[in-house]
C-alpha positions as CSV (number, residue, x, y, z in Angstrom):
1,M,94.4,81.9,101.0
2,T,95.7,78.5,101.7
3,P,97.3,76.3,99.3
4,D,94.4,73.7,99.5
5,S,91.9,76.4,99.3
6,A,93.3,77.6,96.4
7,R,93.4,74.2,94.7
8,Q,89.5,74.3,95.7
9,L,89.1,77.7,94.0
10,Q,90.9,76.5,90.6
11,K,88.6,73.7,90.5
12,L,85.7,76.3,90.7
13,G,87.5,77.6,87.6
14,Y,89.2,80.5,89.1
15,E,92.7,81.6,88.3
16,C,94.6,82.4,92.0
17,A,97.7,84.9,92.7
18,I,99.2,85.7,95.9
19,E,101.6,88.2,96.8
20,I,105.1,87.0,97.4
21,G,105.2,86.1,101.1
22,A,101.9,86.9,102.2
23,G,101.4,83.1,103.6
24,A,105.1,83.1,105.9
25,A,102.9,84.2,108.8
26,A,100.8,81.1,108.7
27,G,103.5,78.6,107.8
28,F,102.6,78.5,103.6
29,S,105.9,78.9,101.7
30,D,105.4,80.6,98.1
31,A,106.9,77.3,97.2
32,A,103.8,75.6,98.7
33,Y,101.7,78.0,96.5
34,E,103.5,77.7,93.2
35,A,102.9,73.7,93.8
36,A,99.3,74.2,93.8
37,G,99.5,76.4,90.8
38,V,99.2,79.6,92.3
39,E,100.9,82.6,90.4
40,V,103.1,84.4,93.0
41,I,103.4,87.7,92.2
42,K,106.4,90.1,93.2
43,T,104.6,93.2,94.2
44,P,101.1,94.4,95.9
45,A,100.5,97.1,92.7
46,A,101.3,94.5,90.4
47,L,98.8,92.3,92.3
48,W,96.0,94.8,92.4
49,K,96.3,95.4,88.5
50,A,96.1,91.9,87.7
51,A,92.9,91.1,89.9
52,D,89.6,91.2,89.8
53,I,88.8,89.7,93.0
54,V,91.3,90.9,95.9
55,A,91.1,89.5,99.6
56,K,93.0,91.0,102.1
57,V,93.4,90.7,106.0
58,R,93.8,94.2,107.0
59,Q,91.6,97.5,106.0
60,P,93.3,98.9,102.8
61,D,95.3,102.0,103.2
62,A,94.9,104.8,101.0
63,A,97.8,103.5,98.1
64,E,95.6,100.5,98.1
65,L,92.2,102.2,97.9
66,K,93.5,104.2,95.0
67,R,94.2,100.7,93.2
68,L,90.4,100.2,93.1
69,T,88.8,100.4,89.6
70,K,85.4,99.5,87.8
71,G,83.9,96.2,89.0
72,K,87.2,94.8,91.1
73,T,85.9,93.4,94.0
74,L,87.3,94.1,97.4
75,I,87.2,91.4,100.5
76,S,88.8,92.8,103.7
77,F,88.0,94.9,107.2
78,F,86.7,97.8,105.7
79,N,84.9,99.6,108.8
80,P,81.9,100.9,106.5
81,A,80.3,102.9,109.4
82,G,83.9,104.6,110.2
83,N,85.4,104.9,107.1
84,E,82.9,107.5,105.0
85,D,86.2,108.6,102.4
86,G,86.7,104.7,101.7
87,M,83.4,104.3,100.8
88,A,83.3,107.1,99.0
89,L,85.9,106.2,96.8
90,A,85.1,102.6,96.0
91,K,81.7,104.1,95.0
92,S,83.3,107.1,92.8
93,K,85.4,104.1,91.0
94,G,82.7,101.7,90.5
95,A,84.3,99.1,92.5
96,N,82.8,96.5,95.1
97,V,83.8,96.1,98.3
98,I,82.4,93.2,101.1
99,A,83.4,94.5,104.2
100,M,84.2,91.3,106.5
101,E,83.3,92.4,109.7
102,M,79.7,92.7,108.3
103,V,79.7,88.8,107.3
104,P,78.2,86.5,110.0
105,R,80.9,84.6,111.2
106,I,80.8,80.7,113.1
107,S,83.0,79.6,115.6
108,R,84.3,76.3,113.5
109,A,85.7,79.1,110.7
110,Q,87.9,80.7,113.1
111,G,91.6,80.0,114.1
112,R,92.4,78.9,110.2
113,G,95.3,80.6,109.1
114,G,96.5,82.8,106.3
115,G,96.8,86.3,105.4
116,G,98.4,89.0,102.9
117,V,96.8,89.6,99.4
118,F,95.3,87.3,97.0
119,R,93.4,87.3,93.7
120,C,91.2,85.2,92.0
121,R,90.4,85.7,88.1
122,L,87.6,84.4,86.3
């Protein structure tokens, strides 16, 4: 999520938050997110607790998978074919997973930066 994409999400009625420092590697400061109306949250645990939808770049680790709850949606690389335990855990908790490696990609969308974890809440 970039500050600009957060503005677009907010226009659609979403509240947005991001983990502190998550945009730094892509050149986006916490201050830029705050200026865009994004809540900057200090810990991953706090962000996961507050989020209805969590999007992250890398596959979730065991601690993150334990944070899934009923109705929560995770958008991430997930390796569904090789991650039976993660799939079973998500299912048992009633969480939704969108595995990014299963989503068709177009070349125009490549190379647009961003990283870390963010949340959107209706």
